[in-house]
C-alpha positions, 0 to 999 in steps of 0.5 A: 295563051295556053301552051297547048294552044300554042303548040297546035297553032304552030304545028297544025297551022290552026287559028287560035280559035280552032286550037281553043275550041279543040283543046276545050273539047279534049278537056271537057271529054277528059274531065267528064271521063275522070269524074265518072271513073271511066278514064285512068291515066293511061286512057288520059294520056292516049286521049292526049296522044291521039286527039293533041298529038301531045306526049302524056307530059302535057297533061298538067297543061290541059287539065290544071292551067288556067288562061290567067297563068295560074295553076288550078287544083 
């Protein structure tokens, strides 16, 4: 299970499905914004902090960590 999903479940009392849905939506928004050239690193850091309540350190886990515990590039 994704580290961010675990945090949201424990900290915010979310179900696994709720946490996965939120993480998926945030990841989709950020990925699309990066691909279209709208978001800088600072923008992504702010989105993660505002939407997920997490420090920018979690950008890697959001964008590059797959459920099968493999990093994607």
